[in-house]
N, C-alpha and C positions, 0 to 999 in steps of 0.2 A: 779529461772532463771538459765540458764546455764552460766558457767564461760567462758569468751572469753578473751584470753590474750590481753594485751593492743596493741601490735604491729599488731596483726592480725586484731583486731577491727579497728585500725587506717587505715590499708590497705583497709578493706572492705568499710569504710566510704568514702575513697578517690575514690574508684571505683564507689560507688553509686553517689557521687558528679558529676562524669563525665556523669552519666545517668540522670542528672537534678533533682535528689532527694535532697530536702532540709533537714537540720538536724531535724527540727520540724516534718517533715513527717516521718522520720526514727523513732523518738521517739514515734510517734503515732502508727506506725506499731509494734514497740517493745512492746507496751502495749497490743497487741494481742498475745504476746509470739511468734512472727512469724519470724522475720528476722534472729534470731540466733537459729532456731529450730533444735536441734541435729538430730532428726529422719529424717527430710526432707533432711538435709545436708548429712547424711550418705547414704540415698538411692540414692541421686544424685551422690555422690562420688563413689558409687559402680556400677554405670551403666557400662556395658561392652563397650559401645561405647557412648561417650558424644558428641553429636552434637545438632543442634537446633531441629531436629525432635524428638530425644529420650528425651531430656529435656522437650520439649513442651508436649510430651505424658505423662510424669510423672506429670507435672503441671496439665494437664487436668484430670488425675486420682484423684489427690488430690481434685480438684474442684468438680468433680462428687460425691465424697464422703463427700462433705461439709466440707472439711478440708482446708478452704480457707487461713488460716494463713500459713499453710505449702506450699500452692501454691505460696504465696508471698515470702516465704523464698527461695524457689527454684529459683524464678525469680531473686531475688537479687544476689543469689550465682552464677548463670550461668555466670555472668560477670567476675568472678574470672578465668573462663576457656576461656575467650575471645570468648564466644558464644553470638552472637547477636540474640535477639528475632525476630521472624517474626510476621506477622499479626495475626496468630492464637495464638501465645504466648500472645501477647498484649491484644487480645480480652478476653482471659481467665482470665488474672490477673485483668483486669478492671472489669469484672463481679465479681471476688472475692472481689475487693474493695467495690463494691456495696453491696455484701452479708455481708461484715463486717461493713457496714454503715459508711465507711470512705471516705467521699467526697474529703478531702484534698489529701489523698493518690491516689485516682482515678485521680485527676487533675494532680498530678505529673507524673503519668504514661501517661496521655494524652500528657503532655509536651514532654515526651520522644518520643511518637508516632509522634508528629509534627516534631521534629528534625530528626526523621528517615524517614520522608516522607511517613508515613503510616496512617496518621490520616484520610485521605479521602478514604482509602480502606474500603469496606463495612463491614468487620469483626470487626476491632477495632472501626470503625466509629459507627456501630450499638451498640457496647458495651458502647461507650461513651454516645450515645443517651439514652440508657437504664439507665445508671448511673444517668444522670440528671433528667430523668423522676422520678426515685425513690428518689433522694436526692437533686436535684438542682432547679433552678428557671425556669420559663416558657421561658424566653428569651434565656437561655442557651440551652433549649431543641430545640428551633427553629434553633439556630446557629449550633448545633450539626447535625441536620438533613440536613441543607443546605451544610454542609461540606462534606457530603457523595457523592462521584461521581456517583455511581450507586446503589441507595437504593434498598433493596429487600423487600419481604413481611414482614419480621420481623422488618425492619427499619420502615415501614409504620405502623405496629401494635404498635410499641413503640410511634410513633408520635401521633397516635389516642389515645393511653392511656394517653399521656401527655395532650391532649386537654380535654379528659373526666375528668381527675383529676382536671382540672381548671374549670369544669362545662361548658365548651364550646362545647356542644353537636352538635350544628349546624355546626360548623367548623370541628369537628371530622367527621361528616357525609359527608361533602364536600370532605375531604381527602379520606374517605372510598370509595365513589362513583367514585373518579377520579383514583383509583388504577388500574394499568394495569392487575393485577390478585390478587385474594383474596383467602387465605387459611382459614382453620378453626380457626386459631389463631386470624386473623383479624375479622372474624365474631363474635367470642366469646368476643373479646375486645369491639366491638361496642355494642353487646347485653348487656354485663355486665354494660357498661357505661350508657346505657339508663335505665336499671333496677335500678341501684344505684342512678340515678337522679330522680327517680319517674316517668319516662316516660315508664310505663309498656306496654301500648298499642303498642308503637313503638318497644319495645323489642320483644313482641310476633310476630309482623309483620315481623321483621328481622329474627326471628327464623324460621318462616314458609317459608320465602323467601330462606333462606339457604337450607332448605330441598328440595324446588322446584328446586333449581339449582344443586342438587345432590352433595353437598359438602361432601367429605369423612370425617367421624368422626373417631377419634382414637378408635381402638378396645379395649374392656375391657375383660380381662380374667375372666372366671367364677371361 
């Protein structure tokens, strides 16, 4: 583990405390070698222009490369520069929390989003929903969905996945049919849920219906 002088560490913990992170959450994150990651810190420190857009772009790059611990490290360090995260920053680090299977850390970031007035925004809101689908309870899934002001197709897809995960296929189907629009993600989520629950005929029927409706499938490079 990297060495952090006591005074600097104390200052960082104080800043994190203002962002509603609890000491036990910090300890959990440190177990992923994340909060004091020297590589992530150096890259952030060397940014030619440090603002919410540039820092969020760096966090997103770490997340895309599955370097989620480093994404969390940048998120915590950005407060040292008095940079407030926006909805895209929060959505990314909540997804990283889910990837790290750290529900407690995700909840702490959710608390920050609530205090910042961003929890109902579709981007962090959908990330919170996805977090609970992967790691939380069904009641938390429903609450997270209800908190989103204007859910998009990905929000609905996560809710459907939450229902199918609980074996509640009929309710998942009701959500699916009530959607204002459906993309291939929603269709695949529903088809997969039916297949995994042994309702193969329904899965085949949905698959055929998807093709009849002309749903665009992602292209596969040869």
